[in-house]
DOBA-540712 format. One record per residue (C-alpha): y, x, z. Coordinates in nm, 2 decimals. Each point is the difference from the previous one (the first is absolute). Example, Ala and Ser with C-alpha at 12.3 -4.5 7.8 and 13.67 -1.06 7.14 Angstrom:
<c2:-0.45&c1:1.23&c3:0.78>
<c2:0.34&c1:0.14&c3:-0.07>
END
This chain:
<c2:-7.33&c1:0.82&c3:4.89>
<c2:0.01&c1:-0.38&c3:0.04>
<c2:0.22&c1:-0.20&c3:0.23>
<c2:-0.27&c1:-0.05&c3:0.26>
<c2:-0.07&c1:0.37&c3:0.02>
<c2:0.38&c1:0.07&c3:0.04>
<c2:0.03&c1:-0.25&c3:0.28>
<c2:-0.31&c1:0.13&c3:0.18>
<c2:0.11&c1:0.36&c3:-0.02>
<c2:0.36&c1:-0.09&c3:0.11>
<c2:-0.14&c1:-0.19&c3:0.30>
<c2:-0.23&c1:0.29&c3:0.09>
<c2:0.28&c1:0.25&c3:-0.05>
<c2:0.24&c1:-0.20&c3:0.21>
<c2:-0.26&c1:-0.03&c3:0.28>
<c2:-0.07&c1:0.37&c3:0.00>
<c2:0.37&c1:0.08&c3:-0.01>
<c2:0.06&c1:-0.21&c3:0.31>
<c2:-0.30&c1:0.11&c3:0.19>
<c2:0.04&c1:0.38&c3:-0.06>
<c2:0.37&c1:-0.02&c3:0.05>
<c2:-0.04&c1:-0.16&c3:0.34>
<c2:-0.27&c1:0.25&c3:0.10>
<c2:0.19&c1:0.30&c3:-0.14>
<c2:0.32&c1:-0.10&c3:0.18>
<c2:-0.10&c1:0.11&c3:0.36>
<c2:-0.20&c1:0.29&c3:-0.14>
<c2:0.30&c1:0.14&c3:-0.18>
<c2:0.22&c1:-0.05&c3:0.30>
<c2:-0.24&c1:0.17&c3:0.24>
<c2:-0.01&c1:0.29&c3:-0.25>
<c2:0.38&c1:0.03&c3:0.04>
<c2:-0.04&c1:0.00&c3:0.38>
<c2:-0.26&c1:0.27&c3:-0.02>
<c2:0.22&c1:0.22&c3:-0.22>
<c2:0.30&c1:-0.08&c3:0.22>
<c2:-0.19&c1:0.12&c3:0.31>
<c2:-0.10&c1:0.32&c3:-0.18>
<c2:0.37&c1:0.07&c3:-0.05>
<c2:0.31&c1:-0.16&c3:-0.17>
<c2:-0.04&c1:0.27&c3:-0.27>
<c2:-0.35&c1:-0.13&c3:-0.08>
<c2:0.13&c1:-0.35&c3:-0.05>
<c2:0.30&c1:0.14&c3:-0.19>
<c2:-0.23&c1:0.19&c3:-0.24>
<c2:-0.21&c1:-0.31&c3:-0.05>
<c2:0.31&c1:-0.20&c3:-0.08>
<c2:0.13&c1:0.27&c3:-0.24>
<c2:-0.33&c1:0.00&c3:-0.19>
<c2:0.02&c1:-0.38&c3:-0.04>
<c2:0.35&c1:0.05&c3:-0.13>
<c2:-0.13&c1:0.26&c3:-0.25>
<c2:-0.28&c1:-0.23&c3:-0.12>
<c2:0.24&c1:-0.29&c3:-0.05>
<c2:0.24&c1:0.24&c3:-0.19>
<c2:-0.29&c1:0.08&c3:-0.24>
<c2:-0.09&c1:-0.37&c3:-0.05>
<c2:0.37&c1:-0.10&c3:-0.03>
<c2:0.15&c1:0.27&c3:-0.23>
<c2:-0.30&c1:0.13&c3:-0.20>
<c2:-0.21&c1:-0.31&c3:-0.05>
<c2:0.22&c1:-0.17&c3:-0.26>
<c2:0.00&c1:-0.37&c3:0.07>
<c2:-0.27&c1:0.05&c3:0.27>
<c2:-0.28&c1:-0.25&c3:0.05>
<c2:0.20&c1:-0.30&c3:-0.11>
<c2:0.00&c1:0.11&c3:-0.36>
<c2:-0.38&c1:0.06&c3:-0.01>
<c2:-0.08&c1:-0.32&c3:0.19>
<c2:0.23&c1:-0.21&c3:-0.23>
<c2:-0.11&c1:0.14&c3:-0.33>
<c2:-0.37&c1:0.09&c3:0.04>
<c2:-0.14&c1:-0.36&c3:0.02>
<c2:0.20&c1:-0.10&c3:-0.30>
<c2:-0.11&c1:0.29&c3:-0.22>
<c2:-0.30&c1:-0.03&c3:-0.24>
<c2:-0.30&c1:0.17&c3:0.16>
<c2:-0.01&c1:0.24&c3:-0.29>
<c2:0.35&c1:0.12&c3:0.08>
<c2:-0.03&c1:0.03&c3:0.38>
<c2:-0.12&c1:0.35&c3:0.00>
<c2:0.27&c1:0.11&c3:-0.24>
<c2:0.26&c1:-0.17&c3:0.21>
<c2:-0.12&c1:0.18&c3:0.32>
<c2:-0.03&c1:0.33&c3:-0.18>
<c2:0.36&c1:-0.04&c3:-0.14>
<c2:0.14&c1:-0.09&c3:0.34>
<c2:-0.18&c1:0.29&c3:0.16>
<c2:0.14&c1:0.23&c3:-0.26>
<c2:0.36&c1:-0.11&c3:0.07>
<c2:-0.05&c1:0.03&c3:0.37>
<c2:-0.15&c1:0.35&c3:-0.03>
<c2:0.29&c1:0.12&c3:-0.22>
<c2:0.23&c1:-0.10&c3:0.29>
<c2:-0.24&c1:0.16&c3:0.25>
<c2:-0.01&c1:0.33&c3:-0.18>
<c2:0.38&c1:0.02&c3:0.02>
<c2:-0.01&c1:-0.07&c3:0.37>
<c2:-0.28&c1:0.25&c3:0.06>
<c2:0.17&c1:0.26&c3:-0.20>
<c2:0.32&c1:-0.05&c3:0.19>
<c2:-0.17&c1:0.04&c3:0.34>
<c2:-0.21&c1:0.30&c3:-0.12>
<c2:0.29&c1:0.20&c3:-0.15>
<c2:0.27&c1:-0.12&c3:0.24>
<c2:-0.18&c1:-0.07&c3:0.34>
<c2:0.33&c1:-0.06&c3:0.18>
<c2:0.03&c1:-0.33&c3:-0.18>
<c2:-0.22&c1:-0.16&c3:0.27>
<c2:0.24&c1:0.13&c3:0.26>
<c2:0.29&c1:-0.15&c3:-0.19>
<c2:-0.17&c1:-0.34&c3:-0.03>
<c2:-0.14&c1:-0.02&c3:0.35>
<c2:0.26&c1:0.21&c3:0.18>
<c2:-0.28&c1:0.20&c3:0.17>
<c2:-0.15&c1:0.34&c3:-0.07>
<c2:-0.36&c1:-0.06&c3:-0.11>
<c2:-0.25&c1:0.27&c3:0.12>
<c2:-0.08&c1:0.24&c3:-0.29>
<c2:-0.37&c1:-0.02&c3:0.06>
<c2:0.00&c1:-0.38&c3:-0.05>
<c2:0.21&c1:-0.01&c3:-0.32>
<c2:-0.30&c1:0.02&c3:-0.23>
<c2:-0.15&c1:-0.30&c3:0.19>
<c2:0.30&c1:-0.21&c3:-0.09>
<c2:-0.04&c1:0.10&c3:-0.37>
<c2:-0.37&c1:-0.09&c3:0.01>
<c2:0.08&c1:-0.33&c3:0.17>
<c2:0.22&c1:-0.12&c3:-0.29>
<c2:-0.28&c1:-0.05&c3:-0.27>
<c2:-0.24&c1:-0.12&c3:0.26>
<c2:0.24&c1:-0.28&c3:0.11>
<c2:0.07&c1:-0.08&c3:-0.36>
<c2:-0.37&c1:-0.05&c3:-0.09>
<c2:-0.07&c1:-0.18&c3:0.32>
<c2:0.28&c1:-0.24&c3:-0.05>
<c2:-0.05&c1:-0.06&c3:-0.38>
<c2:-0.37&c1:-0.08&c3:0.03>
<c2:0.06&c1:-0.21&c3:0.31>
<c2:0.26&c1:-0.20&c3:-0.19>
<c2:-0.25&c1:-0.03&c3:-0.30>
<c2:-0.27&c1:-0.15&c3:0.22>
<c2:0.26&c1:-0.25&c3:0.13>
<c2:0.10&c1:-0.09&c3:-0.36>
<c2:-0.37&c1:-0.04&c3:-0.08>
<c2:-0.02&c1:-0.26&c3:0.28>
<c2:-0.21&c1:0.24&c3:0.22>
<c2:0.24&c1:-0.09&c3:0.28>
<c2:-0.25&c1:0.03&c3:0.28>
<c2:-0.10&c1:0.35&c3:-0.11>
<c2:0.36&c1:0.10&c3:-0.04>
<c2:0.11&c1:-0.12&c3:0.35>
<c2:-0.30&c1:0.18&c3:0.15>
<c2:0.09&c1:0.32&c3:-0.17>
<c2:0.36&c1:-0.03&c3:0.12>
<c2:-0.10&c1:-0.06&c3:0.36>
<c2:-0.26&c1:0.28&c3:0.03>
<c2:0.27&c1:0.28&c3:0.07>
<c2:0.12&c1:-0.20&c3:0.30>
<c2:-0.35&c1:-0.01&c3:0.16>
<c2:-0.07&c1:0.36&c3:-0.11>
<c2:0.32&c1:0.14&c3:0.15>
<c2:-0.07&c1:-0.18&c3:0.33>
<c2:-0.36&c1:0.14&c3:0.03>
<c2:0.10&c1:0.36&c3:-0.08>
<c2:0.31&c1:0.01&c3:0.21>
<c2:-0.17&c1:-0.17&c3:0.29>
<c2:-0.28&c1:0.26&c3:0.00>
<c2:0.25&c1:0.29&c3:-0.01>
<c2:0.20&c1:-0.17&c3:0.27>
<c2:-0.30&c1:-0.03&c3:0.23>
<c2:-0.17&c1:0.33&c3:-0.07>
<c2:0.28&c1:0.25&c3:-0.05>
<c2:0.37&c1:-0.10&c3:0.03>
<c2:0.12&c1:0.36&c3:0.02>
<c2:-0.17&c1:0.09&c3:-0.32>
<c2:0.15&c1:-0.31&c3:-0.16>
<c2:0.35&c1:0.10&c3:0.12>
<c2:-0.04&c1:0.36&c3:-0.13>
<c2:-0.09&c1:-0.11&c3:-0.35>
<c2:0.19&c1:-0.32&c3:-0.05>
<c2:0.11&c1:0.04&c3:-0.36>
<c2:-0.34&c1:0.13&c3:-0.13>
<c2:-0.21&c1:-0.26&c3:0.18>
<c2:0.21&c1:-0.31&c3:-0.09>
<c2:0.06&c1:0.09&c3:-0.36>
<c2:-0.36&c1:0.11&c3:-0.03>
<c2:-0.12&c1:-0.34&c3:0.12>
<c2:0.23&c1:-0.17&c3:-0.25>
<c2:-0.14&c1:0.21&c3:-0.28>
<c2:-0.36&c1:-0.06&c3:0.10>
<c2:0.02&c1:-0.38&c3:0.01>
<c2:0.22&c1:-0.05&c3:-0.30>
<c2:-0.21&c1:0.23&c3:-0.21>
<c2:-0.32&c1:-0.18&c3:0.08>
<c2:0.16&c1:-0.34&c3:-0.06>
<c2:0.16&c1:0.11&c3:-0.33>
<c2:-0.35&c1:0.10&c3:-0.12>
<c2:-0.15&c1:-0.32&c3:0.13>
<c2:0.27&c1:-0.22&c3:-0.17>
<c2:-0.04&c1:0.19&c3:-0.32>
<c2:-0.38&c1:-0.05&c3:-0.01>
<c2:0.03&c1:-0.37&c3:0.09>
<c2:0.25&c1:-0.04&c3:-0.28>
<c2:-0.23&c1:0.17&c3:-0.25>
<c2:-0.28&c1:-0.22&c3:0.11>
<c2:0.20&c1:-0.32&c3:-0.02>
<c2:0.14&c1:0.07&c3:-0.34>
<c2:-0.34&c1:0.12&c3:-0.13>
<c2:0.14&c1:0.30&c3:-0.20>
<c2:-0.27&c1:0.15&c3:-0.22>
<c2:0.01&c1:0.34&c3:-0.14>
<c2:-0.10&c1:-0.14&c3:-0.35>
<c2:0.32&c1:-0.19&c3:-0.04>
<c2:0.26&c1:0.21&c3:0.18>
<c2:0.15&c1:0.12&c3:-0.32>
<c2:0.09&c1:-0.34&c3:-0.11>
<c2:0.13&c1:-0.11&c3:0.33>
<c2:0.24&c1:0.28&c3:0.08>
<c2:0.33&c1:-0.02&c3:-0.17>
<c2:0.36&c1:-0.02&c3:0.11>
<c2:0.06&c1:-0.37&c3:0.07>
<c2:0.27&c1:-0.18&c3:0.20>
<c2:0.05&c1:-0.38&c3:-0.01>
<c2:0.32&c1:-0.16&c3:-0.12>
<c2:0.30&c1:0.00&c3:0.23>
<c2:-0.18&c1:0.27&c3:0.21>
<c2:0.29&c1:0.23&c3:0.03>
<c2:0.26&c1:-0.26&c3:0.11>
<c2:-0.23&c1:-0.16&c3:0.26>
<c2:-0.12&c1:0.34&c3:0.13>
<c2:0.35&c1:0.13&c3:0.03>
<c2:0.11&c1:-0.32&c3:0.19>
<c2:-0.30&c1:0.03&c3:0.24>
<c2:0.06&c1:0.38&c3:0.04>
<c2:0.36&c1:-0.06&c3:0.10>
<c2:-0.10&c1:-0.27&c3:0.24>
<c2:-0.26&c1:0.23&c3:0.16>
<c2:0.26&c1:0.27&c3:0.04>
<c2:0.22&c1:-0.25&c3:0.19>
<c2:-0.29&c1:-0.09&c3:0.23>
<c2:-0.06&c1:0.37&c3:0.06>
<c2:0.37&c1:0.05&c3:0.08>
<c2:0.00&c1:-0.29&c3:0.24>
<c2:-0.32&c1:0.10&c3:0.17>
<c2:0.04&c1:0.37&c3:0.03>
<c2:0.37&c1:0.10&c3:-0.01>
<c2:0.03&c1:-0.01&c3:0.38>
<c2:-0.30&c1:0.24&c3:0.04>
<c2:0.15&c1:0.23&c3:-0.27>
<c2:0.33&c1:0.00&c3:0.20>
<c2:-0.19&c1:0.11&c3:0.31>
<c2:-0.18&c1:0.28&c3:-0.18>
<c2:0.34&c1:0.12&c3:-0.15>
<c2:0.21&c1:-0.03&c3:0.32>
<c2:-0.26&c1:0.06&c3:0.26>
<c2:-0.36&c1:0.12&c3:-0.02>
<c2:-0.37&c1:-0.10&c3:-0.01>
<c2:0.00&c1:-0.04&c3:0.38>
<c2:0.27&c1:-0.27&c3:-0.02>
<c2:-0.18&c1:-0.17&c3:-0.29>
<c2:-0.30&c1:-0.03&c3:0.22>
<c2:0.20&c1:-0.17&c3:0.28>
<c2:0.16&c1:-0.24&c3:-0.25>
<c2:-0.32&c1:-0.06&c3:-0.19>
<c2:-0.17&c1:-0.13&c3:0.32>
<c2:0.27&c1:-0.27&c3:0.04>
<c2:0.00&c1:-0.09&c3:-0.37>
<c2:-0.37&c1:-0.04&c3:-0.03>
<c2:0.00&c1:-0.22&c3:0.31>
<c2:0.28&c1:-0.22&c3:-0.15>
<c2:-0.19&c1:-0.03&c3:-0.33>
<c2:-0.27&c1:-0.20&c3:0.19>
<c2:0.26&c1:-0.28&c3:0.03>
<c2:0.02&c1:-0.04&c3:-0.38>
<c2:-0.38&c1:0.02&c3:-0.06>
<c2:-0.06&c1:-0.37&c3:-0.05>
<c2:0.30&c1:-0.06&c3:-0.23>
<c2:-0.08&c1:0.30&c3:-0.21>
<c2:-0.37&c1:-0.10&c3:-0.03>
<c2:0.09&c1:-0.36&c3:-0.09>
<c2:0.27&c1:0.11&c3:-0.24>
<c2:-0.26&c1:0.19&c3:-0.20>
<c2:-0.22&c1:-0.31&c3:-0.06>
<c2:0.28&c1:-0.27&c3:-0.04>
<c2:0.13&c1:0.12&c3:-0.33>
<c2:-0.28&c1:-0.13&c3:-0.22>
<c2:0.00&c1:-0.33&c3:0.19>
<c2:0.37&c1:-0.06&c3:-0.05>
<c2:-0.03&c1:0.11&c3:-0.36>
<c2:-0.27&c1:-0.26&c3:-0.07>
<c2:0.19&c1:-0.27&c3:0.19>
<c2:0.32&c1:0.07&c3:-0.20>
<c2:-0.20&c1:-0.02&c3:-0.32>
<c2:-0.13&c1:-0.34&c3:0.10>
<c2:0.35&c1:-0.10&c3:0.12>
<c2:-0.14&c1:-0.09&c3:0.35>
<c2:0.34&c1:0.05&c3:0.17>
<c2:-0.10&c1:-0.23&c3:0.29>
<c2:-0.31&c1:0.21&c3:0.08>
<c2:0.21&c1:0.32&c3:-0.02>
<c2:0.25&c1:-0.15&c3:0.26>
<c2:-0.28&c1:-0.11&c3:0.23>
<c2:-0.19&c1:0.33&c3:-0.03>
<c2:0.32&c1:0.20&c3:0.06>
<c2:0.09&c1:-0.19&c3:0.32>
<c2:-0.35&c1:0.05&c3:0.14>
<c2:-0.04&c1:0.36&c3:-0.09>
<c2:0.35&c1:0.09&c3:0.14>
<c2:-0.08&c1:-0.20&c3:0.32>
<c2:-0.33&c1:0.19&c3:0.03>
<c2:0.16&c1:0.34&c3:-0.07>
<c2:0.27&c1:-0.07&c3:0.26>
<c2:-0.26&c1:-0.09&c3:0.26>
<c2:-0.16&c1:0.34&c3:-0.05>
<c2:0.31&c1:0.21&c3:-0.04>
<c2:0.23&c1:-0.11&c3:0.28>
<c2:-0.24&c1:0.05&c3:0.30>
<c2:-0.09&c1:0.35&c3:-0.14>
<c2:0.38&c1:0.08&c3:-0.04>
<c2:0.06&c1:-0.12&c3:0.36>
<c2:-0.28&c1:0.24&c3:0.12>
<c2:0.16&c1:0.29&c3:-0.18>
<c2:0.34&c1:-0.08&c3:0.15>
<c2:-0.09&c1:-0.06&c3:0.37>
<c2:-0.29&c1:0.25&c3:0.03>
<c2:0.12&c1:0.27&c3:-0.24>
<c2:-0.01&c1:0.27&c3:0.27>
<c2:-0.36&c1:-0.09&c3:0.11>
<c2:-0.12&c1:-0.02&c3:-0.37>
<c2:0.15&c1:0.34&c3:-0.09>
<c2:-0.16&c1:0.14&c3:0.31>
<c2:-0.34&c1:-0.05&c3:-0.17>
<c2:0.09&c1:0.29&c3:-0.22>
<c2:0.10&c1:0.23&c3:0.29>
<c2:0.28&c1:0.05&c3:0.25>
<c2:0.22&c1:0.18&c3:-0.26>
<c2:0.02&c1:-0.31&c3:-0.22>
<c2:0.14&c1:-0.23&c3:0.27>
<c2:0.35&c1:0.16&c3:-0.06>
<c2:0.00&c1:-0.19&c3:-0.33>
<c2:-0.09&c1:-0.34&c3:0.13>
<c2:0.34&c1:-0.14&c3:-0.11>
<c2:-0.10&c1:0.07&c3:-0.36>
<c2:-0.30&c1:-0.24&c3:0.04>
<c2:0.22&c1:-0.26&c3:0.17>
<c2:0.25&c1:0.02&c3:-0.29>
<c2:-0.29&c1:-0.04&c3:-0.25>
<c2:-0.13&c1:-0.30&c3:0.19>
<c2:0.34&c1:-0.17&c3:-0.01>
<c2:0.05&c1:0.05&c3:-0.38>
<c2:-0.36&c1:-0.06&c3:-0.10>
<c2:0.02&c1:-0.35&c3:0.14>
<c2:0.19&c1:-0.09&c3:-0.32>
<c2:-0.30&c1:0.07&c3:-0.23>
<c2:-0.23&c1:-0.31&c3:0.02>
<c2:0.16&c1:-0.14&c3:-0.32>
<c2:0.01&c1:0.33&c3:-0.18>
<c2:-0.33&c1:0.02&c3:-0.17>
<c2:0.00&c1:-0.38&c3:-0.08>
<c2:0.35&c1:0.02&c3:-0.15>
<c2:-0.09&c1:0.31&c3:-0.21>
<c2:-0.30&c1:-0.18&c3:-0.14>
<c2:0.20&c1:-0.31&c3:-0.09>
<c2:0.28&c1:0.20&c3:-0.17>
<c2:-0.25&c1:0.21&c3:-0.21>
<c2:-0.22&c1:-0.31&c3:-0.08>
<c2:0.31&c1:-0.18&c3:-0.12>
<c2:0.07&c1:0.29&c3:-0.24>
<c2:0.33&c1:0.11&c3:0.17>
<c2:-0.10&c1:0.37&c3:0.02>
<c2:0.35&c1:0.12&c3:-0.10>
<c2:0.18&c1:-0.16&c3:0.29>
<c2:-0.29&c1:0.12&c3:0.23>
<c2:0.06&c1:0.36&c3:-0.12>
<c2:0.38&c1:-0.04&c3:0.06>
<c2:-0.08&c1:-0.11&c3:0.36>
<c2:-0.22&c1:0.30&c3:0.05>
<c2:0.27&c1:0.23&c3:-0.13>
<c2:0.26&c1:-0.14&c3:0.23>
<c2:-0.24&c1:0.03&c3:0.30>
<c2:-0.08&c1:0.37&c3:-0.08>
<c2:0.36&c1:0.09&c3:-0.06>
<c2:0.12&c1:-0.17&c3:0.33>
<c2:-0.29&c1:0.15&c3:0.19>
<c2:0.08&c1:0.35&c3:-0.13>
<c2:0.37&c1:-0.02&c3:0.07>
<c2:-0.05&c1:-0.14&c3:0.36>
<c2:-0.26&c1:0.27&c3:0.08>
<c2:0.23&c1:0.27&c3:-0.12>
<c2:0.28&c1:-0.14&c3:0.21>
<c2:-0.20&c1:-0.03&c3:0.32>
<c2:-0.23&c1:0.30&c3:0.00>
<c2:0.25&c1:0.25&c3:0.13>
<c2:0.10&c1:-0.20&c3:0.30>
<c2:-0.32&c1:-0.19&c3:0.08>
<c2:-0.28&c1:0.22&c3:-0.15>
<c2:-0.33&c1:-0.17&c3:-0.07>
<c2:0.12&c1:-0.32&c3:0.18>
<c2:0.27&c1:-0.02&c3:-0.27>
<c2:-0.27&c1:0.02&c3:-0.27>
<c2:-0.19&c1:-0.28&c3:0.17>
<c2:0.31&c1:-0.21&c3:0.00>
<c2:0.07&c1:0.08&c3:-0.36>
<c2:-0.36&c1:-0.09&c3:-0.10>
<c2:0.00&c1:-0.32&c3:0.20>
<c2:0.34&c1:-0.11&c3:-0.13>
<c2:-0.12&c1:0.07&c3:-0.36>
<c2:-0.31&c1:-0.22&c3:0.06>
<c2:0.22&c1:-0.28&c3:0.14>
<c2:0.25&c1:0.02&c3:-0.29>
<c2:-0.29&c1:-0.02&c3:-0.25>
<c2:-0.14&c1:-0.31&c3:0.18>
<c2:0.34&c1:-0.17&c3:-0.01>
<c2:0.03&c1:0.08&c3:-0.37>
<c2:-0.35&c1:-0.15&c3:-0.07>
<c2:0.08&c1:-0.31&c3:0.20>
<c2:0.32&c1:-0.06&c3:-0.20>
<c2:-0.19&c1:0.06&c3:-0.33>
<c2:-0.28&c1:-0.25&c3:0.10>
<c2:0.22&c1:-0.27&c3:0.15>
<c2:0.31&c1:0.02&c3:-0.23>
<c2:-0.11&c1:0.15&c3:-0.34>
<c2:-0.36&c1:-0.11&c3:-0.06>
<c2:0.09&c1:-0.36&c3:0.04>
<c2:-0.34&c1:-0.12&c3:0.12>
<c2:0.11&c1:-0.18&c3:0.32>
<c2:-0.10&c1:0.27&c3:0.24>
<c2:0.17&c1:0.00&c3:0.34>
<c2:-0.02&c1:0.24&c3:0.30>
<c2:-0.26&c1:-0.13&c3:0.24>
<c2:0.10&c1:-0.08&c3:0.35>
<c2:-0.27&c1:0.23&c3:0.14>
<c2:0.16&c1:0.30&c3:-0.17>
<c2:0.35&c1:-0.08&c3:0.13>
<c2:-0.14&c1:-0.04&c3:0.36>
<c2:-0.19&c1:0.33&c3:-0.05>
<c2:0.32&c1:0.19&c3:-0.09>
<c2:0.19&c1:-0.15&c3:0.29>
<c2:-0.28&c1:0.09&c3:0.24>
<c2:-0.01&c1:0.37&c3:-0.13>
<c2:0.38&c1:0.03&c3:0.04>
<c2:-0.01&c1:-0.14&c3:0.36>
<c2:-0.29&c1:0.23&c3:0.09>
<c2:0.19&c1:0.30&c3:-0.13>
<c2:0.31&c1:-0.09&c3:0.19>
<c2:-0.21&c1:-0.05&c3:0.32>
<c2:-0.18&c1:0.33&c3:-0.05>
<c2:0.30&c1:0.22&c3:-0.07>
<c2:0.23&c1:-0.16&c3:0.26>
<c2:-0.25&c1:-0.04&c3:0.29>
<c2:-0.07&c1:0.36&c3:0.11>
<c2:-0.35&c1:-0.03&c3:0.13>
<c2:-0.35&c1:0.13&c3:-0.08>
<c2:-0.17&c1:-0.20&c3:0.27>
<c2:-0.31&c1:-0.14&c3:-0.16>
<c2:0.02&c1:-0.33&c3:0.19>
<c2:0.36&c1:-0.06&c3:-0.11>
<c2:-0.08&c1:0.10&c3:-0.36>
<c2:-0.31&c1:-0.23&c3:0.00>
<c2:0.21&c1:-0.28&c3:0.13>
<c2:0.27&c1:0.06&c3:-0.27>
<c2:-0.27&c1:0.02&c3:-0.27>
<c2:-0.17&c1:-0.32&c3:0.11>
<c2:0.33&c1:-0.18&c3:0.03>
<c2:0.10&c1:0.09&c3:-0.36>
<c2:-0.34&c1:-0.08&c3:-0.13>
<c2:0.00&c1:-0.35&c3:0.16>
<c2:0.35&c1:-0.06&c3:-0.13>
<c2:-0.12&c1:0.09&c3:-0.35>
<c2:-0.31&c1:-0.21&c3:0.01>
<c2:0.17&c1:-0.30&c3:0.15>
<c2:0.31&c1:-0.02&c3:-0.23>
<c2:-0.20&c1:0.10&c3:-0.31>
<c2:-0.23&c1:-0.30&c3:0.07>
<c2:-0.33&c1:0.19&c3:-0.01>
<c2:-0.32&c1:-0.16&c3:0.12>
<c2:-0.38&c1:0.02&c3:-0.02>
<c2:0.03&c1:-0.12&c3:-0.36>
<c2:0.15&c1:0.33&c3:-0.10>
<c2:-0.30&c1:0.19&c3:0.14>
<c2:-0.23&c1:-0.22&c3:-0.21>
<c2:0.22&c1:0.08&c3:-0.30>
<c2:-0.06&c1:0.37&c3:0.06>
<c2:-0.37&c1:-0.04&c3:0.03>
<c2:-0.02&c1:-0.22&c3:-0.31>
<c2:0.20&c1:0.23&c3:-0.23>
<c2:-0.15&c1:0.32&c3:0.12>
<c2:-0.37&c1:-0.09&c3:0.03>
<c2:-0.08&c1:-0.35&c3:-0.12>
<c2:0.05&c1:0.08&c3:-0.37>
<c2:-0.26&c1:0.27&c3:0.02>
<c2:-0.26&c1:-0.20&c3:0.19>
<c2:-0.33&c1:-0.02&c3:-0.19>
<c2:0.13&c1:0.22&c3:-0.28>
<c2:-0.22&c1:0.27&c3:-0.13>
<c2:0.12&c1:0.33&c3:-0.15>
END
C-alpha cells in the first residue's frame, strides 16, 4: 500500500470514526434510558455483560488490538496469515483455560462479579467467550489492514442493534421483558456479536485473499521479533485500564447487587458523555504527535496542544456544569428511583471537569516514547482509586465509589500534567482556559452543595452565571466556534472515501 492510499484510508477512517461516534452517542445513551425505565436490574445486567466482555478482551486477548495493529502492517504479506494464526492460537489456549474454569467451577463467576449468575444463563457466558474473541481479533485485523472504515462500522453496529431490539420490546411488551431480563439481554448480545464475528471473519478472508491452494505454505507458527515484550507491556497496561474503568462497578456487585449497579450505571454513563470529545480526539492525536516529534516540529506541537486543550475545555466544562446543577433532573430521565443518586452524577460532573487535557497529555507522553512513566502514573491512579473506594464504601455507599473514581481521574490528570510540563521538556504550559475551567467547576460544586434548592429558575441562573464566568475569563469568542467547525468538518470537505 503506497503513501497516498494510506493517507486516503486514514482520512476516510477518521471521518467515519467521528461521524459514527457522534451518531452512536445519543443512541447508546437512549438505550441506557430505555433499560433503566424497564428496571434498574435491566440496566445492571447490561452493565455486567459489558464488564464481562471487557474482561474477555482484557485478560484473554493477549496484547489486545494494539499488538495486531502494530505488527500486521510491518509483516511480510506471506507471513501475515501465520502471524494471525499464531496469535489466535495463543489467545485460544488462554481462552480454553478460562472456559474450563467456568465450566468445571461455575462459582468462579460469582467470585469475580460478586453476584450469583442464573444457572440457565451460564452456558451463554461460556459461548460468549469465543464469540467475543473472534469478533475482536478480526475487527483488529481489519483495522491493521487499514480497513478502518469497515472496522468502525462493525464496532458501532451493536449500539444501533441493541437500541432497535430493546426499543421494540419496551414499546410492545415491558412485562415480558422484565420477566426474562437475563435471557433477553444476553441473547441479544450473543446474536449481534455472533453475526459480526462471522462478518469480520469473511471480510478479513476477502481482504487477505487466502486461497486454498497455498494454505499449507502460509500456516506456520510465527511471531515477529520483540513480540512477547511488547505484548506483555500492552497487556499490563490494558489490565490497568480495566482496573481503573471497572473496579467501582465490581465493588458494587460485591458489596451490593445488580439493582444498585443499575442505579450507579445510569449516573456513570451520563458522566461519560462529558469526556466524549477528549477521548475521541485522543484516539486520533497519537499519530499526529508521533509524526511531528519525528520531524522535530516542537512549535507546531505547542500550538496544536494549546488549541486542542482550549477546544476540549470549551466542550467539557459546560457539560460538567449541566451534570452538576441539573443532576436530579437528568437522573429523572431514567425513572423516579434513580433521582436518589443524583449526587453521584454531581460528583462526577465536578471531577470530570479536570479531563480536557487528559487525552492530549496521554498522546504526547506516548508519542515521546515515555511509556514507562505513563505506566507508573496509571499504577498510582489505580492504587489510589482502589484504596479510597475501599475506605469510603462502608460509610458513603456508591457515592463513596463515585468520589473514589473521580478523585482517581483527577490524580491521573495531575500526574500527566506534571509529566508533560516538567519531564518532557518541550515547553508546554497549562492553558489559561483549562485553569479557568477548573475554577469554574469548583465554584459550581460549592454553590450546588451549599445552596439547598432544586428550583429550576435558581439552578438555571446559577448555571448561566457560572457559564458566563467561564467564557468571559477564559477569553472565548466566535473564533473558537470557527476552530471547532474547521477541525471537525473542514478537513473532510470534498474528500471521497
